C-alpha positions, -999 to +999 in steps of 0.1 A: -324-039-328-321-068-358-281-056-365-278-061-329-292-099-328-275-104-357-241-092-344-248-110-309-252-143-333-220-136-349-200-134-318-220-163-304-211-183-339-174-173-336-173-184-296-190-215-307-159-219-336-131-211-312-145-240-285-149-262-314-111-259-324-098-257-291-120-292-283-105-306-315-068-297-307-073-311-269-085-344-284-059-345-311-032-338-284-046-366-260-051-391-291-014-387-304-002-385-264-020-421-262-004-432-294+031-418-280+022-439-247+011-469-261+042-472-284+063-454-258+071-485-236+098-490-262+112-459-253+114-459-218+149-464-205+161-491-177+191-466-168+217-434-175+230-459-203+205-467-221+209-441-248+241-429-263+221-395-268+224-391-228+263-390-225+262-350-234+239-349-203+265-368-179+292-352-195+274-315-190+268-321-154+303-336-144+318-305-160+299-286-139+313-307-107+344-305-120+339-266-131+351-266-167+337-242-187+355-259-218+338-293-209+304-279-204+308-260-237+320-290-259+289-312-254+264-281-262+253-265-298+264-231-302+227-222-298+224-236-264+197-225-245+184-237-213+149-229-194+162-225-155+132-228-133+114-199-152+145-184-172+165-180-202+200-192-197+227-194-219+255-211-218+279-184-202+248-176-175+246-215-168+292-213-165+286-184-145+261-194-120+280-229-108+311-211-107+317-206-062+308-178-045+315-189-010+342-212-011+343-242-027+321-267-027+315-304-045+290-321-063+280-353-072+254-359-096+226-389-099+199-397-125+171-415-128+156-416-168+122-411-171+117-414-213+141-414-247+126-408-277+142-408-310+134-383-340+157-390-370+186-368-359+171-352-326+164-372-293+145-358-262+150-368-232+132-366-200+148-372-166+153-368-130+185-349-116+196-348-083+230-331-067+241-333-034+259-303-026+288-310+003+310-278+017+320-264+048+286-251+051+271-283+052+247-306+028+223-309+007+203-318-021+189-302-047+165-322-074+152-317-110+127-323-131+143-323-168+140-327-203+170-320-234+164-323-268+201-335-284+205-331-319+235-346-341+265-323-349+286-339-371+279-374-359+278-367-320+247-361-299+249-325-286+228-303-261+204-284-276+185-273-253+178-280-213+146-274-197+149-277-157+119-273-129+134-273-093+115-295-069+107-290-035+114-324-013+080-329-004+074-333-045+101-358-053+087-392-059+097-419-032+099-445-060+132-426-083+162-449-088+190-426-084+224-439-105+253-419-094+271-405-126+308-399-121 
């Protein structure tokens, strides 16, 4: 009985320690996020031309609109990774996905930057992305909430990673300032 009681106390002690660590990590994260938010107004963007590190993102989507695989690869690192709505994609998978399968289509790209944060030779960017598609079958828009990690490669900004979440139309905020990028 004493042995079981000691084991229960040990288990309770471990649970309390685990909860304490989780709470500390959560508080630290909130504190860090608050510090970034307080400092982040300087990092908040006022347009798609606000930072040169966003140029490769615009270039990637222009290349996608033109079905130009070579131009797509030119703006990304060799180890490029896309996290597309719960799937892990390579540049080759992205290239294959954008090629017309049911006849030709046109894509027009629109963006609204949310935030740009510099970290030495890296930048992370969060932004809204909208594509307007037109084909013989009709027209429509697709909207994503995205983030990109940009790194300097030989002095040139390149996309190392994109994270993309498609949004249902009812979840797209009304206050997005869409800017067409050609």
